N, C-alpha and C positions, 0 to 999 in steps of 0.2 A: 403349444405356447410359442409365441413369436420370440425370437432371440435377438438380443442386441449386445452380444458378448464383446465385440470390439469396442463399442461405446463404453461399456462398463470397465473394460481394461484401461482405456485412455483416462477415464475419470478417476479410476483408482490410482493410476500412475501420477496424474497431476496432484491428487490429494496426498499421496504418500510422501511428497516432498514439502508439504506444509504441515506443521505440527497440528493444526486445527483438525485436519481430516485423518491424519495418521492415528489420532486418538479418538476419532469418531465424534469430535466435539461440535463441529459446525458445518453448515452447507455453504454453497456458492463461494468457495475459497478464492476465486478470482478477484474478489473485492480487497484482498490483502496483497496482491502482487504489486510490487513497486512499479509505477507506470511510466516514469520518465527517465531519460538518460542521464541528466545532470545528477540527480540524487542517486541514481543507480551507480554512478562512478565513484561516489564517496560512501560506499558501503551500505547503500540504501538507508541513509540517515538524513532526513530532510525536515523534520518537524521543528527544529530550532532555527533553520535558515529561512526557508519558505519565502523567497523574495521574487517569485514569478508566478504565472497562473497555475503551474503544477502544484502550488500550495493548496489548491482545492483538495488534493488527496492528503498531503502531508500535514498541513495545518492552515486551514482557511483564514485564520486570524492574521497571518502574516501579510495577506493582501491588504489589510487595513492601512499599512504603511506605504502603499504604492499609489501612484496616480497614473493617468494615461490608461493604456490598454495593451494587451498582447494576446497572441494566439500561439498555442503549441500543438504540434502533432507528433506522436510517437508511434513507432512500429517495431515489433520484435517477433521473430520466430521463436516459439517456445519449445523447450526441451529438445534442442537440435540433435542431441546424441541419438535420438530414436528415429530421426528422419520421418516424422509424422507431419500431417498437415495441420499443425497447431500454430496459430499466431495470435498476437495481442496488439490491439490498436487503442490509442488513447488521444483524445482531442480536447483542448480546453480553450476557454475564452474568458477574459475579465475586462470590465469597463468601469472606470471611475466616473461617478456622476455627482457633481458638486451639490446639486439640489438634494441629493439623498445623503450627503455627508459620508459617502462610502462607495464601495464597488459592488456591482452585480457580477456574478460569475456563473459559468455553465461548463459542464464537461460530459463527454460520452465515453464510456468504457465498453470495449467489445472483445470478447474472448471466443475465438473460433476453434471448435473441436474437430472440424472436418466432416467429410461425407462418410456414411456408414451403409453397409449392405444389410438388408433385413432378410432373414430366413424364417421358415416355419418350424414347428416342433416335429413335423413329420419328414422333413427333407432338408439337406444342407443347401439345396439349390436356391439362388437368390430369387426373391419375389418383389424386390423394390429397393430403393435407397432413401435415405433421409439425412439431413444436416443437423448438427447440434451446435449450440452456442449459448453463451451467457452475455448479458448486456445490462448496462446501468446508465441512467440519465440523472445527472446531479445539477441542481440549481442552488445558488447560494448568495449570501450577502455578508460583507465584511465592513466594519467601521471602527474608528478609534473611540474609545471611552475616555481617553486622556492622551496627552502627548506621548506617554510611555506605554500605554496599554491598548491592545487591539482585541476585538471580538469577532469571531467568524461562525456563521451558521450555514449548514447545508441541508437540503432535502433531497432524497434520492428515491427513484423508482427503479426497482430491480426486476429483471425478466430473465428467466432461465428456461431454456428449451433443450432438454436432453433427448427427448424422443417425441415424435408427432403422434404416436399411437400407443395405447396401453397394451399390456399382455392380454391374452384371451380371457383371463379370469378376473380382470379388474375393469373398473369404470374410469372415465376421464382420460387424460393424456399425461405424458411425461413433461408437462409444462407447468411452471409455477411463477407467480408474481407476488411481490411484497414491497414494502416501503421501509425506509430508514432515514435517520437524520444524524448530523454531526454537530457537536458543540466544541468550540476551540477558543483558546486565549493565547495571546502573545505579549510578553513583556520585553520591550526593547528600550532601555532607559537612555535618555539624553545625557545624563550624568550618572556615573557609577564608579565611585572611588573605592579601590581595593588597596589595602596596605601592601607596599613593595611592588605593586603592579601599576599603580597610577589610575588615571581616569579611563575607564573602558566605555565611556558614553558613546553610543552609536556604533560600538564595536562588539557588543555582547547582546545576546537575546536568549530567552527561554520560552519555550512553547509547550502547551498541553493540548491534546486533541483526543476526544472520545468519539470514535466513528462507528457507523453502522448500528446505531441504537434503533432497534425496531423489533417487530414481532417475528415469530418463527415462520419458516417457509415449508410448504409441503407440495408434493406433486400429485399423489393419488389419494391418500388417506390422511385426514387432518390429525388422526391419532398418532401418526408416524412423523409428525412435523419435527424439523430440526432447527436449532437457532442459527441465525446468520452470524458472521464473524465480528461481533461487537469487540472493539479493540481500543486499548488505552495506549497513548504515546506521550512520552515526556522527552523533549529534545533541547539541546543547547548548541549554540554556535558562538564562536569567538574569533574576531579578527586579531591574530597574534602578531602580525607584521603588516606594515603598510607604508609605502612612500608614493611618489608621483606616478611611477610606472609599475610597481609590484605590490601584490597583496597575497597573504597567506591566511586561510581560514580553517579552523578546526571545528568539526561537528561531532556530536555524540547523541545517540538516541537510545531510549529504553522503551520496549513495548511489551504488552501483555494482553492476552485474549481474555475477555470478560464474558464468558459463557459458562453455564452449568455443565460440568463434564459428565453428569449422570452417574457419579460414583460417590458413595457415602464416605465419611471419614473412616469408619470401621473397615469398609470394603477396600479402601485405598491401601490397606496393609499397614496402617499406623500401629496396630496392635499385634502385628505378626500373623494376622489371619489371611485367608484366601482373598485374592484380589478380583474375583470374578463377579461380584455383585453389582452389576450395572443396572441402573434404572431404565425403564422404558421411556420413550420420548415424551409420552404424556405426563410422566412424573417429573420431568426436568423443569427447573424453575424458569419463570418468564424473564424476559430481558431486563425489566426494571428491578427484579430481585437480584439477578446475576451481577448487576453493576456493583453490588456490595458483597455478595456471598462468594464471588469468584476469587476474592482475596483471602478467603479463609477455609476453602473446602479441601485444602491439603495442609500438611505441616508447614511451619514457617520456612524451614529450609527448602522444601519443595516449591513453595511459592516463589522464593528467590530464584531458584533454578529454572522456573517457568518463564522468567523474564528474558526476552531476546535483546541482545546488545549489538549495536552497530555504530561504526565511527568512520570518519574520513578526513582527508585533507584536500583543500582546493587551492591551487596557485593560479593567479591571474597575472599576465604581463600585458601592458599597454595602457593607453590613456583614452578614456571614453570620449573626451572632447576631440581627439584626433580620429575617431571613428573606427578604430580597429583594436581588438584584443584577442588573446588566446589563453586557454586554460589547460592545466594538467590536473588530473584527479586520481586519488587512490583511496581505498577503504577496506574495511574488514567487517564481516558479518559473522556473528556467533550465536548458536543455539545449543543449549545443553543436550548431550547425547541421549538423555532420558526423555526429552521433550521435543523430539524432531531431528536433532543432530545435523542441522544444516550449518555449514561453515564454509566460507569462501572469501577469496580476495577479489576486489573489484578494481578496475582501472578505467580511466575515461579521459576524454579531451573535449575541448569545445573552442569555437571561434565566434567572434561577434564583429560584424561589419555594418556600420550604420545602424539600421533598424532590424537587421537580420542576424540570426544566430543558428548554429548547427552544433549538436552535441552527440557523442556516442559513448557507450559504456560497454564493458566486457567483464564477464564473470569467469574466474578460473578456480578450480578445486585441485589442480595438479600439485600444489605445494603441500597438500596434506596426505598423510599415509593412507593407502587403500581408497583414495578418492578419485583416481584417474578416470573412472567410468561413471562418475556422478552425472545424472541427467541434466543438472543445471550447468555443467561445465561447457565453456565456450558460448554461453548465451550472450548475444549482442542486442543492444537497443540503439535505435537511431531517432533523434528528435530534431524537428525544425521549429524555430521560434521566429515570430514576426512581431515587432513592437509597433504599435499604431499610436503615434502621438507621444511616444516616450521611448527612452532607451530601454531595451529588454533586460539589461543587467548592468550594474555599475560596479566596477572593481574598487572604487573609492568609497569605502564605508558601506554600511547597509543602506539600501534605498529607504527614503523616508517620504511620506506624503506631505502635502502642503498644510 
């Protein structure tokens, strides 16, 4: 039997730091990696802000409030602590089209797992090499349903290439393809009076995004198909301070995976019984059922603990009319110890000059006990943004469309 042990090690490594795979819940976990540096600097919380083309991932409905167009390109070496040939690239484009009363969007996501050596079952000697990667192409549309409400829709083609050949006992290849779509909404009121706080119009937004809605994916045997990471996000953003040259924004996101975990309520240990009764893949509910059942397949307390929380602060200095701004960012990401146990601090910065922007973000786990060697520690992301026909970001209030 041909061996791909290094590939399986790397895949397991990547998955072990995402709750979806640590629990064996979903395939292609790269679809949940925070792809851009700006949101990466504010704790990976972007579904309430969503005011550039990276909103394709966080909340495509936020693009409904934008005009003009922009391009973003992000690169990150993944899991740097292991010195592996893993990297992540993300490119986006959005274009407002007046005749369509909205924007068309596109993005490409690429996760490279590197080159691997293939050996046979009879000898450890190399007999060849192969490369592994995951990729996704997303096309979308965003439009306003009213002055305060935006709608975003995405369609996605997913391609996963873990191995170019099967084992000697199986047919097919370690290659899989599937599709998914996203549905999102953004409420960004022009007038929003709150007692003691005043009018937060154009300074507050709330977004909801259900992403990766689609059928299971399989590589060799359809009976062993696994769900893709269907995910729910609820996000908030509030501009808590603003003057001619300064602004401070707070963001808060909640997210939850909406897949059938393959565990019954009895098997989940709710009655004190053994927790080993896992369903086979064939018995796991389809994606359209999991949209609803994923909220009730555990106790209420466990469902709450299964929600990931992230938050951040973004400070901007400068005046967009003068052509130069810079930003400082910080955030916090928390996942319950029983559901993945990822927690880290994020830091970031950015500059804008005319139509160009540059952002970077940094993850650190050093502040937490026994987390110094966490694989996500010291992760850096770098993003380049180019605004075509519009400013790429405005520090004066949330951007709004015409």
